[in-house]
C-alpha positions, 0 to 999 in steps of 0.5 A, a space after each residue: 500500499 502507498 504511504 500517503 505521507 512518502 515524497 512523491 518522486 518524479 524524476 525516475 528516468 533510467 537510460 534505454 528503458 523503455 514503454 512501448 513498442 513501434 512496429 517495423 517501418 514499412 514505408 520510405 523512410 525519408 530524411 527529417 530536413 526534407 519532412 519538415 524543412 531545414 529551419 524546423 528541426 531542433 540543435 538537440 534531441 529532447 530529454 523524454 523520459 526513459 521509463 518502462 510501462 510498469 513506472 509509469 502506471 505506478 507514478 500514475 496512480 500513485 499520482 491519482 490516488 492523492 487526488 481529492 473529489 466527492 467520491 472520496 471524501 468530503 467536500 463542503 465547499 461554499 458557493 460551488 456545490 461540489 455534489 455527489 454526481 451518480 455512477 447511473 448518469 456516467 453510464 448514460 453518457 457513455 452511451 453509443 448512441 450518444 458517443 459516437 455521433 458527431 456534431 457535423 452529422 445530418 440532423 436526421 442521424 441525431 434524432 435521438 440526440 436532438 429530441 434529448 436536448 429539447 426535452 432538457 430545455 422543456 425540463 429546465 423552463 419547467 423548473 426555473 419559471 422561464 419561458 424559453 432556454 437555450 443550452 449553447 453556453 459552457 460555465 457558469 460565468 459563461 452563462 452569465 455573459 450571455 444572458 447580459 448580453 441578451 438583456 443588451 441586444 432587448 434595450 438596444 433594439 428598443 432605441 434605449 443606449 443609455 442604459 450602460 451600469 448592472 447593479 450588483 449586490 456587495 455578496 455576490 459572485 467574482 463572476 458577475 462584475 467580470 460578466 458585467 464588464 466583458 459584456 459592455 458594461 458599469 459594475 455598480 455595488 448594492 450595499 446589504 443591511 444588516 441582516 445579510 440582505 439587499 438593502 433596499 434603500 441602497 438599491 433605489 439610490 442607484 436603480 436608475 434609468 441607465 440601470 440595465 439589469 440587476 444580477 442577484 442570485 436566491 438564496 444570496 451567497 451568504 445562504 440567506 434567502 432574499 425576502 424582499 424579492 417581489 419588491 426588489 424586482 418591482 424597484 428595478 422594472 420601475 427604473 426599465 431594467 430587467 432582473 438577473 438569476 445567478 442560478 449558482 444556489 438552485 441547489 436550495 429551491 429547486 422544487 419549492 419555487 423558481 425564478 420565474 415566479 419571484 420576478 426575475 426576466 433572466 437565468 443561467 443554471 450551473 448543471 455542472 453543479 446544481 444538476 450533477 454534472 462534474 466539474 473543477 480544473 477548469 471544466 467541462 461545465 455548463 450554463 445554460 439560459 432561460 428568459 422570460 417573452 420577450 427576451 426570447 427573440 435574443 437568444 443564441 442561433 441556433 435552437 433546437 426545435 422540434 418540427 409540423 411533422 416531430 422531427 427535431 431541428 436546429 432554427 436558425 431563422 433568428 435574425 435579432 439573435 446575438 448569434 452563437 456563443 459556443 461551437 456547435 451546441 454547449 457541452 453536449 455530455 453534460 447536457 446528457 447527465 443533466 437530464 439524466 438526473 432529472 428524469 432519475 429524481 423527477 419533481 418530487 425528487 428534485 424538491 426532495 434534494 432542496 430540502 433535504 440541502 437546507 436541512 443539513 446545512 441548518 444541522 451543519 449550523 446548529 453544530 458548529 454556532 457555539 463555536 465559532 462567530 455565526 455573523 447571520 442569527 437566522 436560518 439558513 438554505 442550502 449554505 451557512 458562512 461563520 466568521 472566524 474572528 475568535 480564532 484569529 483573536 487567538 493568532 489563529 486564521 481562517 487560512 490556518 485551520 482551512 489548512 488544517 483540516 486536511 490533515 484529517 482529510 476533508 477539502 476545507 470551506 470556501 476561505 475569506 468569501 464574501 468578503 464582508 464577513 471577517 474570516 469567512 468560512 463558507 461551508 455548502 454539505 449538499 443533500 448526499 451526506 450523511 448524519 455520519 459525515 456531518 457529524 465527522 466533520 462537526 466533530 474535526 471542526 470543533 476540536 480546531 477550534 480547540 487547538 486554538 485556543 490550547 495549542 495554537 501551534 498545532 494549527 498555525 503550522 498545519 498541514 502536518 500529513 499531507 504531501 506538501 507541507 506548508 508553502 510560502 503564498 506570497 512567493 508561490 503567488 509571486 514566482 509560481 511554478 507552473 511545470 517540473 524541471 528535471 533538478 
């Protein structure tokens, strides 16, 4: 068995060892300079590693065992919904009829795939309360940008070019102001009140004839439900703007309420989060966008439609469309997984997901509230934010607590976000974790707070049992080593 604490040896190359053998050359051999030209030839041969197949396999197996994911541990990464990915979804996504098709095939030869996507569009419309959906966007931030471009196209089609700003709460995801900027808008901040919700008076102050939209997730990034959401929507609509729903926190409300019923005009969803598509490491993702009827003409083209003869195809006749936003039609494999999840769960199942996610979060919050400062004394939704300010006064930072959690085999929660909470820990347990897992996590966090009081140096110097110990984070940020170099 591999010792997890044993240093990983990267340099395994030994001269004249090979992991493969090639067949004898059976075509006429030509000099390299004739095939590629002398200007493209290297002066020296590359130093490829020379290892046996067995050593190669063992090296990558050792690396894989050091990787962390939801399949081998608790992953309470707040605001990212790192949920379990049901294996039936993976099986379905790998069916030959879905994996062996090609985007350049004729529509008539991929009717099954098109019907699946068409049905997924309709499912997402029903879940969100929207009137039309595009599956093109490749990720959540891409969906944000797409939704804002749709809003921009709507205003410009009405000759309203003065709407240049997007209102964003101070609790928002960092992608919100970035997406607004990339879409050509100015991001304007609206403050939170003492309860962690949108400050209505401040919203009235910033909403005016230049407002294009408000971007707001509900529940918000603190895990708190915006109880004044209809009043918030009315304020923006009266100013002539649109209300945009960041779907990152849809895991808390599926089957219970819908953005479309709250007054939202546009919504994006993270299928790679809420609907169990695997994600992380830069992809893959899927960020469908839904809109109300008046914004439907501006959706990206093509849309998948059901024709009068009952077949399925692409609608490219959309003169007001913002155009294509993704090559072909989105990340098909993630869309398949999301469809499988929705069909497996059904309406009642999706509602139960939300109820269980909220229950798990509130159970953990209750267990931890005596040991950490809790900025907002109220029931949370699917996630919650603690403050490590009490531990900070003892010389132990939230970062130290996160590092110490690594020693117990947990991926730490999100830390230092949202910014308005001092020493923030954002925890999202998701719906599938057992009471035993939640209790063990709470026990370890509580034990760390006791260490902070009695033996703070243990926490300050963590982690102690990982492959890589405490890094010089300033140096790592300023002088990153982005590739392996032979010593």
